[in-house]
All heavy atoms as an XYZ file, in Angstrom:
761
protein
N      84.936     56.406     86.920
C      85.032     57.241     88.097
C      84.036     58.388     87.991
O      84.394     59.541     87.923
C      86.443     57.764     88.251
N      82.781     58.057     87.969
C      81.728     59.056     87.883
C      81.046     59.157     89.233
O      80.792     58.156     89.892
C      80.692     58.676     86.795
C      79.548     59.658     86.773
C      81.369     58.606     85.444
N      80.754     60.380     89.636
C      80.047     60.587     90.887
C      78.560     60.549     90.570
O      78.060     61.308     89.767
C      80.426     61.945     91.515
C      79.665     62.168     92.799
C      81.921     62.028     91.753
N      77.846     59.625     91.207
C      76.408     59.523     90.961
C      75.643     60.242     92.060
O      76.211     60.662     93.067
C      75.987     58.045     90.927
O      76.009     57.511     92.237
N      74.369     60.369     91.864
C      73.531     61.012     92.879
C      73.435     60.158     94.132
O      73.028     60.651     95.175
C      72.113     61.277     92.332
O      71.556     60.038     91.875
C      72.159     62.280     91.192
N      73.825     58.892     94.038
C      73.796     58.001     95.191
C      75.115     58.005     95.969
O      75.226     57.383     97.015
C      73.490     56.557     94.729
C      72.210     56.419     93.925
C      70.985     56.893     94.703
O      70.849     56.604     95.878
N      70.111     57.630     94.038
N      76.117     58.708     95.441
C      77.426     58.740     96.095
C      77.358     59.527     97.400
O      76.578     60.466     97.531
C      78.462     59.409     95.182
O      78.624     58.671     93.996
N      78.208     59.147     98.312
C      78.313     59.915     99.555
C      79.228     61.110     99.301
O      79.943     61.168     98.302
C      78.910     59.058    100.682
O      80.270     58.737    100.347
C      78.106     57.806    100.916
N      79.217     62.039    100.224
C      80.098     63.189    100.107
C      81.554     62.774    100.078
O      82.362     63.317     99.326
N      81.890     61.769    100.888
C      83.275     61.292    100.934
C      83.686     60.685     99.594
O      84.797     60.919     99.114
C      83.436     60.261    102.049
C      84.868     59.814    102.249
C      85.011     58.846    103.419
O      84.128     58.805    104.297
O      86.028     58.142    103.436
N      82.800     59.921     98.957
C      83.106     59.340     97.647
C      83.303     60.437     96.606
O      84.209     60.368     95.774
C      81.992     58.395     97.208
C      81.901     57.124     98.028
C      80.625     56.340     97.753
O      79.619     56.956     97.337
O      80.639     55.125     97.964
N      82.459     61.445     96.657
C      82.560     62.551     95.696
C      83.890     63.288     95.858
O      84.570     63.598     94.874
C      81.396     63.517     95.877
N      84.275     63.562     97.104
C      85.548     64.244     97.352
C      86.708     63.393     96.863
O      87.659     63.897     96.257
C      85.701     64.585     98.855
C      87.117     65.039     99.169
C      84.700     65.644     99.265
N      86.645     62.096     97.078
C      87.714     61.200     96.632
C      87.848     61.231     95.114
O      88.957     61.348     94.590
C      87.441     59.750     97.109
O      87.394     59.752     98.542
C      88.518     58.802     96.632
N      86.734     61.141     94.401
C      86.774     61.164     92.933
C      87.333     62.493     92.430
O      88.201     62.536     91.557
C      85.369     60.892     92.341
C      85.355     61.162     90.842
C      84.951     59.454     92.623
N      86.846     63.581     92.987
C      87.323     64.904     92.557
C      88.812     65.046     92.843
O      89.581     65.507     91.997
C      86.518     66.028     93.255
C      87.160     67.380     93.031
C      85.079     66.030     92.761
N      89.249     64.620     94.021
C      90.659     64.725     94.395
C      91.549     63.902     93.467
O      92.624     64.344     93.080
C      90.862     64.265     95.855
O      90.036     65.059     96.697
C      92.300     64.394     96.286
N      91.093     62.723     93.083
C      91.894     61.854     92.220
C      92.011     62.404     90.803
O      92.999     62.157     90.127
C      91.289     60.451     92.163
C      91.452     59.670     93.438
C      90.687     58.344     93.401
O      89.813     58.130     92.578
N      91.027     57.474     94.340
N      91.013     63.153     90.349
C      90.982     63.552     88.941
C      91.229     65.035     88.693
O      91.158     65.476     87.550
C      89.655     63.125     88.321
C      89.483     61.634     88.333
N      90.144     60.802     87.458
C      88.772     60.831     89.146
C      89.829     59.547     87.722
N      88.989     59.532     88.746
N      91.519     65.793     89.727
C      91.821     67.217     89.560
C      93.295     67.410     89.236
O      94.138     66.644     89.687
C      91.512     67.989     90.844
S      89.791     68.390     91.027
N      93.580     68.468     88.488
C      94.976     68.854     88.283
C      95.527     69.302     89.628
O      94.873     70.036     90.369
C      95.059     69.985     87.271
N      96.692     68.852     89.943
C      97.312     69.176     91.228
C      98.095     70.490     91.083
O      99.304     70.502     90.927
C      98.234     68.047     91.680
C      97.609     66.659     91.681
C      96.454     66.533     92.660
C      95.960     65.126     92.818
N      95.001     64.683     91.842
N      97.387     71.608     91.133
C      98.006     72.902     90.871
C      98.951     73.364     91.972
O      99.721     74.287     91.773
C      96.937     73.980     90.648
O      96.069     74.022     91.786
C      96.129     73.686     89.400
N      98.921     72.739     93.130
C      99.864     73.108     94.195
C     101.179     72.350     94.063
O     102.178     72.739     94.653
C      99.240     72.836     95.568
C     100.087     73.396     96.685
C      99.469     73.240     98.033
C     100.432     73.803     99.066
N      99.980     73.686    100.401
N     101.215     71.311     93.258
C     102.422     70.519     93.073
C     103.531     71.405     92.486
O     103.289     72.174     91.567
C     102.131     69.353     92.114
C     103.273     68.378     92.042
O     104.342     68.764     91.534
O     103.099     67.236     92.482
N     104.757     71.309     93.007
C     105.855     72.133     92.478
C     106.158     71.872     91.006
O     106.731     72.719     90.327
C     107.057     71.746     93.341
C     106.555     70.897     94.441
C     105.156     70.488     94.122
N     105.754     70.722     90.493
C     106.000     70.410     89.082
C     104.901     70.954     88.170
O     105.017     70.877     86.953
C     106.119     68.885     88.898
C     107.278     68.270     89.661
S     108.881     68.981     89.235
C     109.056     68.407     87.568
N     103.837     71.500     88.745
C     102.741     72.039     87.937
C     103.198     73.340     87.280
O     103.742     74.224     87.915
C     101.521     72.318     88.809
C     100.460     73.080     88.085
C     100.233     74.427     88.152
C      99.504     72.566     87.176
N      99.186     74.772     87.351
C      98.722     73.644     86.733
C      99.237     71.301     86.680
C      97.689     73.494     85.820
C      98.203     71.154     85.780
C      97.445     72.231     85.358
N     102.992     73.424     85.987
C     103.273     74.652     85.254
C     102.009     75.003     84.482
O     101.556     74.242     83.633
C     104.451     74.463     84.271
C     104.704     75.741     83.488
C     105.700     74.029     85.015
N     101.442     76.118     84.799
C     100.242     76.562     84.104
C     100.208     78.075     84.064
O     100.736     78.759     84.938
N      99.590     78.628     83.047
C      99.564     80.079     82.893
C      98.660     80.755     83.910
O      98.939     81.849     84.350
C      99.089     80.453     81.496
C     100.044     80.032     80.411
C      99.536     80.462     79.066
N      98.272     79.763     78.816
C      97.359     80.162     77.960
N      97.527     81.253     77.274
N      96.255     79.473     77.793
N      97.556     80.149     84.248
C      96.562     80.822     85.069
C      96.560     80.394     86.523
O      95.849     80.980     87.327
C      95.162     80.586     84.489
C      94.949     81.101     83.071
C      93.552     80.742     82.601
C      95.162     82.590     83.001
N      97.305     79.385     86.862
C      97.230     78.852     88.212
C      98.604     78.736     88.830
O      99.577     78.459     88.155
C      96.579     77.460     88.225
C      95.232     77.441     87.580
C      95.081     77.052     86.262
C      94.112     77.839     88.284
C      93.836     77.048     85.667
C      92.868     77.838     87.698
C      92.735     77.437     86.386
O      91.513     77.437     85.807
N      98.648     78.912     90.091
C      99.859     78.661     90.857
C      99.426     77.988     92.138
O      98.239     77.897     92.436
N     100.364     77.541     92.875
C     100.025     76.920     94.136
C      99.439     77.929     95.105
O      99.545     79.136     94.928
N      98.805     77.434     96.108
C      98.269     78.294     97.147
C      98.976     78.015     98.449
O      99.872     77.181     98.520
N      98.574     78.716     99.453
C      99.124     78.475    100.777
C      98.004     77.958    101.662
O      96.828     78.065    101.318
C      99.702     79.759    101.359
O      98.657     80.690    101.593
N      98.370     77.433    102.804
C      97.349     76.936    103.723
C      96.416     78.067    104.146
O      95.208     77.885    104.257
C      97.994     76.272    104.941
C      98.544     74.879    104.668
C      99.807     74.865    103.804
O     100.496     75.903    103.710
O     100.091     73.812    103.212
N      96.967     79.266    104.342
C      96.139     80.419    104.724
C      95.149     80.770    103.622
O      93.978     81.074    103.894
C      97.024     81.620    105.045
N      95.584     80.702    102.365
C      94.668     81.040    101.268
C      93.575     79.983    101.126
O      92.431     80.313    100.814
C      95.427     81.213     99.953
O      95.961     79.985     99.499
N      93.913     78.716    101.358
C      92.895     77.666    101.294
C      91.861     77.837    102.411
O      90.663     77.689    102.196
C      93.517     76.269    101.397
C      94.441     75.930    100.249
C      95.603     75.217    100.466
C      94.155     76.327     98.951
C      96.455     74.906     99.426
C      94.999     76.022     97.903
C      96.147     75.308     98.147
O      96.976     75.004     97.119
N      92.351     78.176    103.600
C      91.441     78.414    104.722
C      90.528     79.604    104.428
O      89.324     79.545    104.668
C      92.232     78.651    106.010
C      91.404     78.930    107.259
C      90.464     77.765    107.563
C      92.307     79.214    108.439
N      91.091     80.668    103.890
C      90.288     81.849    103.546
C      89.216     81.496    102.520
O      88.058     81.921    102.646
C      91.193     82.958    103.012
N      89.566     80.713    101.510
C      88.587     80.294    100.498
C      87.459     79.479    101.119
O      86.290     79.636    100.770
C      89.264     79.482     99.392
C      90.060     80.314     98.429
C      89.182     81.214     97.572
O      88.026     80.851     97.251
O      89.654     82.298     97.229
N      87.807     78.586    102.058
C      86.778     77.776    102.715
C      85.846     78.638    103.557
O      84.628     78.441    103.549
C      87.416     76.685    103.580
C      88.020     75.559    102.767
S      88.516     74.141    103.755
C      89.888     74.789    104.680
N      86.415     79.605    104.271
C      85.587     80.488    105.102
C      84.642     81.303    104.234
O      83.444     81.404    104.520
C      86.479     81.400    105.974
C      87.193     80.573    107.046
C      85.649     82.520    106.611
C      88.269     81.325    107.786
N      85.159     81.881    103.158
C      84.318     82.696    102.270
C      83.233     81.834    101.638
O      82.070     82.238    101.556
C      85.184     83.390    101.212
C      86.028     84.478    101.882
C      84.325     83.991    100.112
C      87.092     85.065    100.996
N      83.591     80.619    101.203
C      82.591     79.734    100.595
C      81.540     79.313    101.623
O      80.343     79.285    101.325
C      83.267     78.501    100.005
N      81.977     79.012    102.844
C      81.043     78.569    103.881
C      80.022     79.651    104.212
O      78.836     79.391    104.344
C      81.817     78.169    105.141
C      80.936     77.728    106.271
C      80.363     76.466    106.259
C      80.662     78.570    107.332
C      79.539     76.047    107.299
C      79.845     78.169    108.380
C      79.268     76.906    108.354
N      80.497     80.880    104.358
C      79.594     81.971    104.715
C      78.938     82.629    103.498
O      78.096     83.506    103.651
C      80.330     83.023    105.543
C      80.596     82.547    106.946
C      81.867     82.194    107.346
C      79.561     82.418    107.857
C      82.110     81.736    108.632
C      79.794     81.962    109.144
C      81.066     81.630    109.524
O      81.295     81.177    110.785
N      79.341     82.202    102.279
C      78.770     82.728    101.045
C      78.853     84.254    101.015
O      77.871     84.949    100.779
C      77.324     82.260    100.866
C      76.822     82.514     99.462
O      77.612     82.578     98.524
N      75.522     82.678     99.316
N      80.043     84.770    101.300
C      80.241     86.217    101.393
C      80.917     86.772    100.155
O      81.662     86.095     99.468
C      81.095     86.571    102.622
C      80.362     86.412    103.911
C      79.232     87.399    103.965
C      78.392     87.252    105.206
N      77.214     88.055    105.169
N      80.640     88.029     99.915
C      81.273     88.779     98.847
C      81.902     90.021     99.445
O      81.568     90.432    100.550
C      80.241     89.186     97.795
C      79.679     87.987     97.087
O      80.408     87.261     96.449
N      78.386     87.769     97.214
N      82.771     90.645     98.672
C      83.387     91.874     99.148
C      83.102     93.030     98.194
O      83.811     94.013     98.188
C      84.906     91.706     99.301
O      85.461     91.347     98.043
C      85.244     90.671    100.337
N      82.070     92.907     97.392
C      81.809     93.970     96.423
C      81.259     95.237     97.062
O      81.386     96.310     96.509
C      80.887     93.480     95.308
C      79.526     93.053     95.776
N      79.319     91.872     96.460
C      78.317     93.647     95.676
C      78.033     91.761     96.747
N      77.414     92.827     96.287
N      80.646     95.142     98.213
C      80.221     96.325     98.956
C      80.457     96.074    100.443
O      80.468     94.934    100.899
C      78.720     96.656     98.768
O      77.937     95.598     99.328
C      78.372     96.839     97.304
N      80.585     97.157    101.174
C      80.774     97.046    102.612
C      79.553     96.417    103.279
O      79.676     95.635    104.206
C      81.066     98.427    103.213
C      81.327     98.394    104.692
C      82.576     98.031    105.168
C      80.330     98.699    105.600
C      82.832     97.975    106.524
C      80.579     98.658    106.969
C      81.823     98.290    107.422
O      82.078     98.232    108.760
N      78.372     96.741    102.785
C      77.131     96.217    103.370
C      77.070     94.693    103.242
O      76.652     93.997    104.164
C      75.900     96.874    102.707
C      74.616     96.249    103.197
C      75.894     98.369    102.980
N      77.525     94.153    102.114
C      77.464     92.709    101.881
C      78.512     91.946    102.686
O      78.281     90.808    103.079
C      77.641     92.405    100.398
N      79.645     92.557    102.919
C      80.709     91.852    103.638
C      81.626     92.812    104.355
O      82.760     93.021    103.931
N      81.170     93.422    105.455
C      81.980     94.439    106.127
C      83.336     93.928    106.626
O      84.342     94.616    106.470
C      81.100     94.911    107.288
C      80.077     93.840    107.472
C      79.904     93.189    106.147
N      83.370     92.752    107.202
C      84.632     92.222    107.713
C      85.625     91.991    106.580
O      86.785     92.404    106.655
C      84.396     90.914    108.480
C      85.661     90.193    108.929
C      86.399     91.035    109.967
C      85.340     88.838    109.470
N      85.162     91.354    105.511
C      86.056     91.032    104.403
C      86.488     92.290    103.650
O      87.620     92.394    103.190
C      85.398     90.025    103.463
C      85.104     88.719    104.146
C      83.805     88.299    104.348
C      86.130     87.916    104.603
C      83.529     87.105    104.985
C      85.870     86.713    105.245
C      84.561     86.305    105.431
N      85.589     93.259    103.526
C      85.929     94.517    102.868
C      86.975     95.278    103.684
O      87.930     95.822    103.133
C      84.673     95.387    102.665
O      83.708     94.631    101.943
C      84.996     96.652    101.900
N      86.814     95.301    104.999
C      87.783     95.963    105.869
C      89.138     95.266    105.783
O      90.185     95.925    105.712
C      87.272     95.974    107.322
O      86.000     96.630    107.350
C      88.233     96.679    108.243
N      89.134     93.940    105.779
C      90.387     93.187    105.649
C      91.048     93.479    104.310
O      92.277     93.652    104.238
C      90.119     91.694    105.803
N      90.261     93.566    103.247
C      90.806     93.859    101.927
C      91.485     95.229    101.919
O      92.578     95.388    101.379
C      89.687     93.806    100.888
C      90.172     94.001     99.478
C      89.063     93.831     98.455
O      87.880     93.962     98.805
O      89.396     93.584     97.284
N      90.853     96.216    102.535
C      91.449     97.554    102.603
C      92.747     97.541    103.411
O      93.724     98.196    103.034
C      90.458     98.556    103.197
C      89.405     98.980    102.242
N      89.623     99.887    101.230
C      88.108     98.611    102.131
C      88.521    100.062    100.541
N      87.577     99.285    101.067
N      92.778     96.808    104.512
C      93.984     96.731    105.336
C      95.131     96.082    104.567
O      96.276     96.557    104.614
C      93.690     95.956    106.619
N      94.834     95.017    103.836
C      95.867     94.339    103.047
C      96.352     95.247    101.925
O      97.556     95.349    101.659
C      95.339     92.996    102.496
C      95.081     92.030    103.649
C      96.310     92.398    101.482
C      94.268     90.811    103.260
N      95.424     95.928    101.278
C      95.796     96.839    100.197
C      96.688     97.967    100.718
O      97.683     98.322    100.086
C      94.540     97.412     99.538
C      94.774     98.291     98.326
C      95.543     97.543     97.246
C      93.449     98.777     97.773
N      96.356     98.515    101.888
C      97.198     99.554    102.483
C      98.608     99.037    102.731
O      99.599     99.737    102.492
C      96.596    100.054    103.792
C      95.374    100.929    103.587
O      95.094    101.316    102.433
O      94.680    101.208    104.596
N      98.726     97.798    103.196
C     100.038     97.194    103.454
C     100.820     97.040    102.147
O     102.004     97.366    102.079
C      99.839     95.832    104.128
C     101.079     95.223    104.662
C     101.502     95.905    105.929
C     102.552     95.083    106.641
N     103.066     95.768    107.797
N     100.155     96.570    101.096
C     100.806     96.391     99.797
C     101.245     97.742     99.233
O     102.348     97.878     98.700
C      99.879     95.642     98.814
C     100.448     95.641     97.404
C      99.649     94.217     99.287
N     100.386     98.753     99.345
C     100.751    100.094     98.878
C     101.987    100.599     99.614
O     102.865    101.234     99.016
C      99.582    101.064     99.072
C      98.389    100.851     98.143
C      97.204    101.691     98.603
C      98.739    101.167     96.705
N     102.071    100.329    100.913
C     103.244    100.708    101.689
C     104.510    100.015    101.204
O     105.590    100.606    101.184
N     104.383     98.737    100.785
C     105.547     98.001    100.277
C     106.146     98.663     99.044
O     107.356     98.624     98.837
C     105.178     96.556     99.925
C     104.964     95.647    101.110
C     104.013     94.640    101.058
C     105.703     95.772    102.272
C     103.804     93.788    102.133
C     105.510     94.933    103.357
C     104.554     93.946    103.270
O     104.354     93.101    104.333
N     105.293     99.246     98.190
C     105.800     99.869     96.964
C     106.087    101.356     97.166
O     106.406    102.058     96.225
C     104.847     99.648     95.763
C     104.758     98.182     95.407
C     103.474    100.235     96.015
N     105.932    101.838     98.404
C     106.283    103.210     98.710
C     105.200    104.236     98.442
O     105.478    105.427     98.378
N     103.973    103.793     98.264
C     102.872    104.731     98.022
C     102.147    105.008     99.328
O     101.988    104.127    100.169
C     101.897    104.174     97.004
C     102.479    104.018     95.630
C     103.725    104.391     95.217
C     101.850    103.426     94.508
N     103.911    104.073     93.908
C     102.767    103.470     93.436
C     100.611    102.850     94.299
C     102.473    102.993     92.181
C     100.318    102.365     93.044
C     101.237    102.432     92.000
N     101.683    106.214     99.483
C     100.948    106.617    100.673
C      99.524    106.071    100.594
O      98.750    106.487     99.719
C     100.931    108.143    100.772
C     100.196    108.642    101.994
O      99.728    107.823    102.816
O     100.089    109.879    102.131
N      99.139    105.168    101.478
C      97.790    104.586    101.430
C      96.666    105.614    101.574
O      95.565    105.399    101.080
C      97.761    103.605    102.596
C      99.192    103.284    102.853
C      99.953    104.532    102.512
N      96.943    106.756    102.215
C      95.874    107.745    102.407
C      95.508    108.469    101.113
O      94.432    109.054    101.013
C      96.269    108.763    103.480
O      97.376    109.533    103.049
N      96.387    108.431    100.106
C      96.088    109.094     98.835
C      96.173    108.125     97.651
O      96.182    108.542     96.506
C      97.027    110.304     98.592
C      96.778    111.388     99.615
C      98.483    109.866     98.600
N      96.247    106.846     97.937
C      96.342    105.833     96.883
C      95.143    104.902     96.960
O      94.447    104.850     97.966
C      97.624    105.014     97.049
O      98.760    105.842     97.042
N      94.931    104.161     95.886
C      93.814    103.217     95.846
C      94.224    102.004     95.024
O      95.251    102.014     94.349
C      92.573    103.865     95.249
N      93.415    100.992     95.061
C      93.684     99.799     94.286
C      92.534     98.829     94.394
O      91.560     99.086     95.110
N      92.649     97.750     93.678
C      91.612     96.717     93.688
C      92.269     95.351     93.662
O      93.310     95.159     93.057
C      90.720     96.832     92.449
C      89.902     98.064     92.409
C      89.025     98.053     91.193
N      88.205     99.255     91.212
C      87.352     99.569     90.277
N      87.187     98.770     89.241
N      86.655    100.664     90.359
N      91.594     94.396     94.304
C      91.987     93.003     94.180
C      91.067     92.368     93.155
O      89.847     92.404     93.292
C      91.835     92.267     95.521
C      92.915     92.610     96.503
C      92.664     93.429     97.576
C      94.191     92.092     96.338
C      93.654     93.747     98.474
C      95.194     92.403     97.234
C      94.929     93.232     98.305
N      91.638     91.814     92.111
C      90.856     91.200     91.047
C      91.390     89.803     90.769
O      92.571     89.528     90.984
C      90.934     92.050     89.778
C      90.402     93.484     89.914
C      90.772     94.304     88.695
C      88.912     93.481     90.128
N      90.528     88.910     90.261
C      90.962     87.535     90.026
C      91.881     87.380     88.823
O      92.516     86.359     88.666
C      89.647     86.784     89.807
C      88.710     87.820     89.300
C      89.113     89.099     89.975
N      91.955     88.362     87.968
C      92.830     88.272     86.802
C      92.052     88.125     85.512
O      90.824     88.205     85.482
N      92.773     87.939     84.436
C      92.168     87.700     83.134
C      91.254     88.807     82.660
O      91.570     89.992     82.756
N      90.105     88.431     82.152
C      89.169     89.368     81.547
C      88.666     90.416     82.524
O      88.425     91.559     82.139
C      87.973     88.618     80.962
O      88.397     87.717     79.973
N      88.495     90.050     83.784
C      87.997     91.009     84.771
C      88.988     92.168     84.903
O      88.588     93.332     84.934
C      87.756     90.333     86.138
C      87.387     91.358     87.191
C      86.667     89.290     86.022
N      90.268     91.869     84.953
C      91.270     92.931     85.043
C      91.256     93.798     83.787
O      91.337     95.018     83.853
C      92.662     92.339     85.226
S      92.913     91.587     86.838
N      91.150     93.154     82.654
C      91.130     93.884     81.380
C      89.915     94.805     81.324
O      90.050     95.988     80.979
C      91.107     92.884     80.222
C      91.091     93.548     78.869
C      92.245     94.147     78.371
C      89.941     93.570     78.103
C      92.249     94.761     77.139
C      89.926     94.191     76.873
C      91.099     94.775     76.382
O      91.076     95.393     75.163
N      88.752     94.302     81.664
C      87.549     95.129     81.608
C      87.568     96.249     82.639
O      87.065     97.349     82.408
C      86.302     94.256     81.826
C      85.991     93.269     80.703
C      84.913     92.300     81.135
C      85.564     94.013     79.448
N      88.168     96.003     83.797
C      88.218     97.000     84.859
C      89.226     98.101     84.536
O      89.108     99.215     85.050
C      88.575     96.323     86.195
O      87.644     95.273     86.429
C      88.504     97.285     87.349
N      90.192     97.829     83.700
C      91.243     98.800     83.416
C      90.752     99.988     82.602
O      91.435    100.998     82.508
C      92.406     98.130     82.682
O      92.014     97.727     81.381
N      89.578     99.914     82.036
C      89.065    101.031     81.230
C      88.326    102.028     82.067
O      87.607    101.850     82.896
C      88.147    100.512     80.122
C      88.937     99.880     79.015
C      89.014     98.522     78.879
C      89.644    100.684     78.121
C      89.750     97.939     77.869
C      90.384    100.114     77.108
C      90.436     98.749     76.987
O      91.174     98.193     75.993
């Protein structure tokens, strides 16, 4: 089940789908992965399609604004005032560890 340079896109997707760990499956147990939602999958596809980043407002104003709005909502859930609080969305692991200093 190797994808060759002569394979079609559909064949490549089929091979990858058959051989990937099914991390959305309820029986999947892994330290670094959990299932996603349809909204998160759609968001990943949109970001990948447009090749956008959120590291600066100039690079991705829409996504940066959305990130701030979501962060404000999360801060409100824990009872913190968004106007005097801050936070970051990070993928986890080493990035979080390095950012914590």
